[in-house]
N, C-alpha and C positions, 0 to 999 in steps of 0.2 A: 504494500500500500504506500502511495506517495505521501511523504510527510508534508503537512500543511502548516505554514507559519502564520501566527497571528501577532501583529504588532499592536499592542494595546497600551495607551497611557493609563496609568493607575488612577482609578476614579478617586481614591482618597487624596492623591496628589493634586488632581484637578480641583477638587473641592477645597483643599487647603489653600490653593491660590485665591479662591473666592474670599475666604476668610481674611487672608492677608491684604487683599485689595480693599476690603471693607475697613480694615484697621488703618490702612494708609489714608483713606478718605477721612477717617476720624481725626487722624493726626494733622491733616491739612485743612481742616474745617476753617471757614472764614473767621478771622479774628476782628474784634472791634477796634476802632482806632484808639490810639493812646490819647489821654487827656492833653489839652493844650499846654497845661502847666508842666508836662513831663510825667513820667510814670511808666508802668508796665502795662502792655495790652492784655486783655483777657485771654486766657489760655484757649478758649473755644467753648462749644456747647457742653452742657453738663451731661447730655445723653444723646446718643444716636441709636435709632431703631432700624434693624435690618429685617425685612420680611423674606423668609425663605419659602418658596413654593415649589414643591417637587412631588414625585410619585411615592407616597407611602403605601398606597394600595394600587391595584390595577395591573396591567400587563408589564409595566416597567418598574414594579415595586422593588425588585432586586437591585436595579441600578440606583433607584432613589435612596435605598438604604446605604449603599456604599458612599453616595454623595453626602448624605447627612452625617455619616460616621466620620468622613474626612473633614467636613466643615467643622464639626465640633472639636475634633482633634486639633485641627489647624488653629482654631480660635483659642483653644486652651493653651497650646504651645506658644503662640505669638504673644499672648498677654500674661504668661506665667500663671495661668489659672485665675486671673483677676477679672477678665472681661472688661478691662479698662485700658485706655491709651492716653497718657499724659493728662489724667484726670477726667477724661471723657468716658462715661460708662456706655458699653455696647449691649443693648438689649436685642434679643432675637425672637421674632414671632414666627412660628412654623405653621404651614398650611399644607394639606394634602390635596393635590390636583387630580389624583386618581387617573392620570394620563389623559384627562379631558380638557380641551382648551376653554370651554365655557365655564367649567368649574374653576379653572385657574384665573380667568378674567374676573369672576365674582370675588375670589379671594384677594386678587390684586386691588380691586376697587375698594374693598373693605379696608385693607391695610393702608392704602393711600389716603382714604378718608379719615383714618385714625392718625395720620401724620407721619407714616413711615417714610424714612429718608432714602432707603436703599432697598431694592428688590433683587433677589437672586434665585436661580434655578433655570431650567428644569431638566429632567432626564429625557423629556420628549421634545422633538424639534417643533411639532405642531403647537405644543403648549408654549414653548419659548417664543415662537413667532407672535402669538397672541399677547404674551406679556410685553414683548418689545413694543408692540403697537400701543399698549396702555402706557408704557413708560414715556414714549414720545408724546402722546396726547396730554399727559399730566406733568411732563417735565420732571420726572423722577428717574434717578439712576437705576439702570437694570444691568446686573452682571450675569451674563448667561453662563451656565455651567457645562454639563456634559453634552447638551444638545449640539449636534454637529452640522446641521443644515447650513450650507453656504450663504443662504439668503439673510442670515442674521448679521453677517459682516457688513457694516456700513448701512444698516437699515434705517438708522436715525442717529442723531447726535447724543442720545442718552443710553445707547446700548453698547456694551463691551463684552468681549469674550474672556473666559478664564480657561478654556479648553481648546482642543484642536477642532478643525472643521473638515468636511468631507473632501474638499479639494486636496488637502494635504494627504489624506488617506489614499486617494486615487493616484496622485503623483508618485507616491511610494510604491503602489501596486504595479505601476507601469514598469518599474525597474526590474521586475521579475522576468520580463520578456526581452529586455535590451532594445534592439531595433524593432519598432512597432509597425513599420511600413509593411502593409499587406497582411498583417495579423488580424485575427478576429477575437474580439473581447465580448463576452456575454455578461451582462449585469443581471444578477439574480437577487431580487429585492422585494420587500413588502411594498404594496401599493399605498403608501402614505407619504407624508411630507419628507420623512427621513429617506425612504427608498427613492422617491422621485428626485430628491436633491442629489443623491449619489448617482442616479442615472444621468442627470444633466451634467454632473461633473465629469463622469467618464467620457461622455460624448465631447465635451468641450476640451478636455485635457488630452486624453489618449487618442480621440478622434483627430485632433489637430496634428498629431504626430504620425498619422497615416493608418491608424487602426480602424477596422470596420467594427462598429459597435451595435449589438442587438441586445434586447432585454427580455427577461421573463419576470413580470411583476405579478405578485400574488396578493390577493385580498387578505386583510389582517385576521379575518375570522376563519380562514382555512386551517384545518388540522391534519389533512392528509396530503403529503408532499410528493408521493411517488410519481404521479404524472408530470409534475413540474420538473423534478429531477431528470426524468426521461426526456423532457423537452429541452432542457439545457444540454444534455449529452447529444441529442439529435442534431444540434446546431454545429457540432464539431468545432468548438472554439479552441483557440490557442491559450486562452486564459479566462477564468471565471472570477468575476469580482462580486462578492456577496455582501449585501448591506441588510443586516437583520438585527432585530432586538426583541427582547421579551420572552414570554413563557414558552413560545413555540420553537425556540431556537434548537433545543435538543432534538425534537422530532424532525425538524428540517435537516439537521446535520446527519441524523441517522438515515434518512431517505437518500441523501446525497451519497453516503457511503455504500448503502445497500445496492444502489443502482449503478455503482462503479464510477461515479463522477470523480471521486477523489483519486482513483487509480489511473484514470485516463487523461487528466488535464490538471495543470497547476491551478489551485484555488487559493485566492487571497481575500482578506477582509480587513476592514479598518479596525 
């Protein structure tokens, strides 16, 4: 059986970057002007609240847990367990988006209405896109976490990344073939924001280097993957790029193995 490599940024590390970014913002918060008679400027706000919205339940709950574990560990490490930076207390409010953009928007509106200064999350690209829209409309900082959709980059002036994006995954995947001219790459992905974003990235990046790109996109509610694995193999690709997340990942990989895809062709994933 062909060995398949997976190059994965550690979710805990990604989430820790979010915490560090929040701390940096706290430390750089606007200071009031010094009195005209001289003296020291105020150190900054007494408290900053961060609203973390990610999947505690739903299809991406496993990713959400890793993100939250990393966030909490990073915050604890960066503040020596005090949750304070230069006298500014950092309070964190957690909300479960269940992988649903509408649920996330409702939580974001609630937190913004309560005066939250910073939003962070999510594990889902669809959720992150919805939160980015809310951040832009309400002029609140949003630090995107593990969600990898390229559309988040530059979406507005209030949205920033703490993790990698699909284009970086795809560019790395292309190196497994070397010269891409005349090669065929099949994208095997879920038919959602994450999968569609990866499909677009493969076409834009590897297609521009001479590869022919085709796709097999699968609805999120599918649980039997044998026919789709057969479809991938029937296309005789030189490389298969998989973009998948959630509870069905194990069944998908099992079908790919059982149908001989992993033995027949290099398979890479972000």
